[in-house]
Structure formats: structure tokens, C-alpha cells
N, C-alpha and C positions, 0 to 999 in steps of 0.2 A: 414261861414268863408271859404276862399279859401282852397282847398284840399292841395295844395302845401305848404301852411303856416302850416297846421297840420303836414305835414311830416318834415318841418324844425324845428318846436317846438319839435317834437319827437326826431329828431336827436340831438338836444341840450340836451334833458333830458338824452339820452343814453350816451352822452359825460360826463355828470355829474356823471352818474353811473360808467363810465369807469375811471374817475378820482378817484372815491372811490376805485375801484379795484387796481389802481396803488398805492394808499396810503396804502392799505392793504398789498400789496406785499412788498413794500419797508420797511414799518414799521416792518414787520415780520422778515426781514433779517438784518436790521441795527439798531444801537442805535442812537437816535436823539442827535444832538449837538447844535442845534439852538433853541431859544425860540418858544413856540407854535404859537405865533402871526406871526412870520416870516415864519414858516412852512405853516400856513394857507394861507397867502398872496401868497406864492410861488405856492401852488397848485391851487389857484384861477387863477393866471396868466397862468399856464399851461392849465387849463380847458378852459379859454377864447380862447387861441391860437388854441387848438384842435377843438373847436367849429367852428372856422373860416375855418380851413382846411377841416373839415367834411362837412360843408355846401357847399363847393366848391367840390362836389363829383366827378368831372371829373379828379382830380389829387390825387387818393388814395395813390399813392406811396409817394407823398409829406407828406401826413398825417402820414404814417407809419414812415417815416424818422424823422419827427418832434417829434413823440412819443418817438422814440429811443433816440434821442439827449436830449430830455427833461428829460427822466428818468435818463440818465447818469448825467445830470446837477443837478437834484434834489438830487441824492445820494451824489454827490461831495460837494454840498453846505450845505445841511441840515443834513447829517448823517456822522458818523465816519466810514471811509472806506478807503481801499487802492485802487490803480488804477486797479489792477488785479480783485478784487472783484466787482468793478464798472462795468467793461467790462463784466464780467461773468453774473452779475445780469441783465444787459441790454439785452444781447443776450438771456438769458434764458427767459426773459419776452416776447421778440418778438417771440421766439419759441412757448411759451404758446399761444400767439395770433394766430399764424399760425395753431397750432394744434386745437384750438377751432374753427377756420374758417373751417378746414377740417371736423371736427365732425359736425359742423352746416350744412355744405353743404350736407353731407350724410343724416342728419336727415330730412332736408326740401325736399330733393329729394325722400326719402323713404316715409315720412308721407304725404307730400303734392303734390308730383309729379311736383315740381317746377324746372324750368331750372335755374341753378346757374347764368347764364348770366343776368337774369332778376333783380338780386339784385344790379346791378350797377346804376339803375335809380330809381327815386322815385316811390313807389308803395307798395302794400302789401307784395310782395316777399322780398323786402328790409327790411321792418318792421319786418317780421318774422325772416329773417336771422340775423339782428342785435340783436334782442331780445334774441334769442337762443344763439348766440355767447357770449353775455355778461353774461348770466346765466352759461354757461359752463366755461367761464374765471374765474368768481369769485370763483367757486368751485375748479378749478385746482390751482389757486393762493393760496387758503387757504391750500390745501393739500400739495402743494410744500413747502410752508412756514413751516408747521409742520414737514415735512420730513427733511428739511435742519436743522432746530433747533435741532431735535432729533439726527441727524447725527453729529452735532457739540457738542452734549452732554451738551447743555445749561441747566443751573439749572432751567430755567423757563419752560422746556419742560415736564411738568407734565400732560398736556392734550394729551393723546395718540391718534394715528391716528384713532383707532376704534371709538372714541367719536365724530369724525367729519363725519363719514360715514352716520349716520341718516340724515344729511343734503343732502346727495345724493338723498334720496327719495324725499325730497322737490324740488330738482332741476328737477328730472325726471317728477314729477307731473306738475311743472311749465311749462316745455316744452310742455307737452301734452295739457295743458290748453291754452297756447299761440297759439299753432297750431290750436286748435279748434276755437279760437277767430279770428285768421287770415283767416281761411277757410270761416267764416261768412263774413268777409270783402271782400274776393275774390268773393264770391257769389253775394254780393250786388254791388260790383264794386266801393265802396266808402269808404274812410277812415274817419269815422265820430267821433263824441264826444264819443259815447259808446265804440267803439273799442280803441280809443286813451286812454281813462282813464282806461279801463280794463287792457290793456297791460302795461301801465305806472304804474298802481297799483301793478301788479305782480312784476315788476322790483323793485319797492320801497319796497315791502314786503321782497323780497330776500335780498336787501341791509340791511334792518333793522335786519333780522335774523342773518346775518353774523356780523353785528355791535354788536348785543347783545351777540353773541358767544364770541367775543373778550372781551366785558365788563365783562361777567361772568368769563372768564379765568383770567382777571386782578384782579377781586375780590377774586378769589381762590388763586392767587399768593400772594395778600396782606394778606389774612387770614393766609396762610402758613408762610409767613415772620413774621407776628405778633405773631403767636404761637411760632415760633422759638425764637423770641426776649424774649417772656415771659419765655420760658424754660431756655434760657441763663441767664436771670435775677434771676430766681429761683435757678439755679445751682450756680451762683456767690454768692447769699445770703448764701446758704448752705456752700459754700467754705469759705467765710469770717467768718461764725459762727464757722466752724471747726478750722480756724486759731486762732480765739479768744480763743476757748477751749484749743487748744494745747499750746497756749502761756501761759495760766494760769498754765497748768501742768508744762511747762518748768520753769516758775518763781518759782513754788513751789519746784521743784527739786533743782534749783540753790540756793534757800534760805537755803536748808538743805544740800548742797553739802559738807560743811566743817564737818558737823556731820557724813556724810557718810564716808568721808576720815579718820576721827578719829576712826570710828568703824573698818574700814579695817586695819588701822595701828595697832590698839590694838590686833586684831585677829592675825596678822602676828607676832607681838612681843611675843604673847603667844604661838607661834608655831602652830596655827590653820590655816595652809595654805589652806587646802581644804575648810574650812568654809569661808575664805576670798575670795577664788575663786568663790564659789557659790554666795556669797553676791555681788561680783562685776558683776557676770553674770546677776543676778536679776536686779541690778542697770542699766546695759547696756540695758536690755530689756525694762525698764521704759523709758530710753532715746529714744530708737527706736520707741516706741509707740507714742512719741510726735513729731515725724518727719513726715512732710507732703510729699506726692509724688510731686516732682518737676523735672520731667525727660525731659521735652521739653521746647522750647521757646513759645509754643502755650498754652496760658492760658486755653482755653476751654478744651483741652485734659488733662491738669493737673487737672482741675476741675472734669472731668469725673472720672479720676483715683482716685483722693482723696476721692470722695464720695463713690466709690466702695470699696476703702481700709477701710473706716470706717465701712461699712457693713461687710466686711470680718473680721475685728478686733472684732466686736460684736459677731461673730460666732466662735471666736478662730481659725481662718483659717490663715495659714501662706501664705502670698501673696508675690510673686516675680514678678517684672515688669522690662522688658528690652525694651526700646524704641529707635529706630534709625530712626528718621525723620528729614530730613535736609532742607526741604522747604515746602511751603504751600501745604496742601493736596487738591486734587480735590474734595474729598467727602465733602459735606456740613456739617455744625455743627449738624443740626438735624439728618441727616442720620448717622453721626459718633456716635451720642448719642444713636441711635437705636441699632447699632451694639454692642457698648461697653456695654450698659445697659442690653440687652437681653443675651449676651454671659456670662456676669457676673452672672446674675440671675440664669441661668441654672447651672453654676458651683457651686455657693454658696448653692443652694438647694440640689445638689448632695452631697456636703461635710457635710451637716447637719446630714446625716444618717450614718456618720462614728463615731463610739463610741469613739475611741481613738483620742483625739484632736490633738495629735502629728502627726497623719496621714492625717490630713486635709491640703491639699496642693493645691495651685493654682499658675500656672505660665502663665504669659502673655507676648508675644513677639509681637512687632509692628515694622515692617521693611518697609522701602521705598527704591525702586530702580528704578531710572528714574521716569516713571509715575505709576509704579506698586506699589500697597500697599498690604502688607501681615499682617494679624492679626491672630495670632495663640494662642489658649488658651488650656492649659492642666490642668486637675483637677483630683484629686483622687475621687473614688466613691466606694461604696460597691456593688459589683456585685450580692451579695446574697439577696439584698433588692430591691424590686420593688417599685419605688416611687409612692405615692398616686397621682392620677391625678384629679385635680380639674376640674369639668365640665365647658366647654366653654373656657378653657384656654389652654388645651393640644395642643402643637405644634405651638402655636401662636408665641412664641419666635423665633424659627428657621424659621418659615414662614416669619416673619417680616424682619429677617436678609436676607433671600433669596430675598425678594422683593427689598430691598435696593441694594443688589449685582446685581440683574438683571438690575436695573436702570442704573448702570454704566458698564454693560457688564461683570460683574464678576460672581462668584459662591461661594458656601460654601461646605466644605467637613467635615464630621464627622466620627470618628473612635474610637470605644471602644476596648481596648486591656488590658487584665488582669484587673487591678483595675485603669487604666488610661483612661480617656475620652479626646479625642482631637477634637477640633473644629477649622477649618481653613477657614478664609475668604480671598479670593484673588480678588482684583480689578485691572484690567490691566490699 
């Protein structure tokens, strides 16, 4: 087979790899608004056009201009975006391409002693340059995508930057292997089947690795969302069971309400005003115990608080809740459940060791101001009693709260004073 034909086929394969990089980049930054079929066709058209420009290697500037305009068009047509973000994403990608070219030029000059001007024409220097450039690009694109998603505090940004760093080792090893293979080609002076398939195979392996990275990430997100949905369903079931139980208690009290009124009336008529007062207070307590917490317009928050109220009632703990939330919280439901659940668990456990049930007090305040969320819990505790620590569980509650707070750039404060313990979670 003609050597130039090998080079042309290789150029076409690297364009396909480059199209994969573009897709990875845009998909990481924007949400798709068109069907997958339309998206696939659009990328194929982009890929074919880029192949044509790349095969005409005498006008590299035209290829770069085509790439920039195509990226802008792909974002505009296929993804939800504003004009400013389209321009920013397009310019950023071209900067990534230029940065990877600079890195690649440095690498091939240092490792292979190759003159950068040689990469403009078909030959092993150009093969080496393009291969290393694509490997560098795919890693930078993935890293930039993760950084931007985390910067925007997207709920899907659970894969931290440190988890993509092991891929850097793969990229470095790939560069050294490609350089070794290219050196063999330079020594033989011919770009044959062996070198062609070896370098193409390395690019393919890198593409598959990054594709599987996204696939695993999507599976993790799906699993997290599924677990959140199951937790929400479980909490809703508990909430509705609680409603049914309280409704039965309310119906029972209503059924006997006339009898209660007659008792109070008789006590008053007989001058037993103090007994009538005590009786009415006991009756009021019964009514209060049948009341569910309904402090916000967010059902999930009411569910969290209602479930914790039931636990507090079972421990004879007086619970006071004050919530001032006026718009949708930025904290996800599972994360909110982690904060509420753990902060209540610590407070209820501390109250259990107070002998006098009248001293068992918990107060919860939830405030929202602009984007800032404040969750403050105060509970009484017995400072003379050291709580028994169960092995493997100590500290997990506060650590889990801290982990959630860190996720949103917040923090947790704790402060014991006299017989009051205060835990404050602040999320900006």
C-alpha cells in the first residue's frame, strides 16, 4: 500500500478521535436539547468536514477556523446554552488545542529531537505530533470539564478531580510508547502496517478508557439518584403512616370531645377550677401530640421533620421547630436528609441520658437568606454523663454532616456550654 495512503487513513482516524474529544468537551459543559439521533448525525457531518480540511494539510488555518465555527454551531443547535457561554466554550476549546500543541511540540523536541516544522508534511514527525496532541487534548478536556462542573456546583459533580488523575499516568505512558513506536518508524524510514496499527490502537485504547470513565460516572449518578428516590419513597411511606396514625388519634379525641367538655364543665360548677385547668392542659397536650409538623411548602422537609418529631415524642423530648425557607433549597434532598437525620440522632441520643424528662429539650432553627442556608440545633445534655460510644460509629454523624457541608462549600460548628449543646451548619 502507498505510504501516503497510510498517512491519509491515519489522519482520518485521528479526526474521528478528535470528534470524540469535541463531544466529550461539549457534553460535559452543556445539557442536550435534541434527540440522540440528531446529535449523532451532526457530529458525523462535523467529522467528515474536518477530515476534508485535515487531508488538505496545506491550509491548517482553515481547519482551525472550521473547528471553531463548528463547535459554536454544535453548541447552538444541539445544546441548551446562551450566546455568551457558546463563545466562551468555543474560545476555551481552541485555547486547549493550542496549549496541547505547545505541550506536544515540547515533548517531541525533547524526546525525539524532531524539528517542529517537520510536522507540516506527511511523515513520522507529523504522526508523532498528532498522536501526542490528541492524547494531551483528551485529558485536558476531561479535567477542564470536571473543574467547570464543580465550579458551577452541579449536583452531578460527585466525581472529584483526584479520581481522574490516575488517567494522567495512562496518558504519560501512552506518550512514551507512541514515541518509542515513532522512533522505530523514523529508523526504518517507512510508515507501515505495524506502526500504523500500534499507534492507532493506543489512541483507540485511550478513547475507550475515557468513554468508560464517563459510563462509570453515569452509572454512579444513576445509582445515587435511584437510592435517593428509594429513600424519598420510604420517608413518604413513613409520613403517610404517621398521618394515618395521627388521624386515628384525632378522630378518637373528637369522638370523646363532648364528654371532655362535660367533665370540665362539671369541675368548674363544683368549684374545682384548678382540677379543670389541669384537665384542660392534659387535653391540650393530647391535641398537640396529634399535630404533624407542617412548617414549609416543601414536602420532603416536612417529612424529615415529622419523622424526627415522632422519634423525639417516643423519647419524651420537647421539640421546638422554627423554619424560615422561602424558596427552593440548593441542597439536594439526600444531602438535606443526611444533615437533618444525623443532627437529630446526636441530639436525641444526648437527651436520653437526662433523667428528668421535663429537661429534655431540642430546638431546631432553619433559616434561608439569599443563597445561604443556616441549620442550627440546640439540645440539652447531661455534662456529668459520658455517652457510651459504640465501636465503629463514633464521629460518623458529624463527619457525614461535614462531608455534605464541604460539598457545597460550607462548614459545621459545634459548641457545648453548660448543659446546652449547639450544632450549626452553614452552607453559603
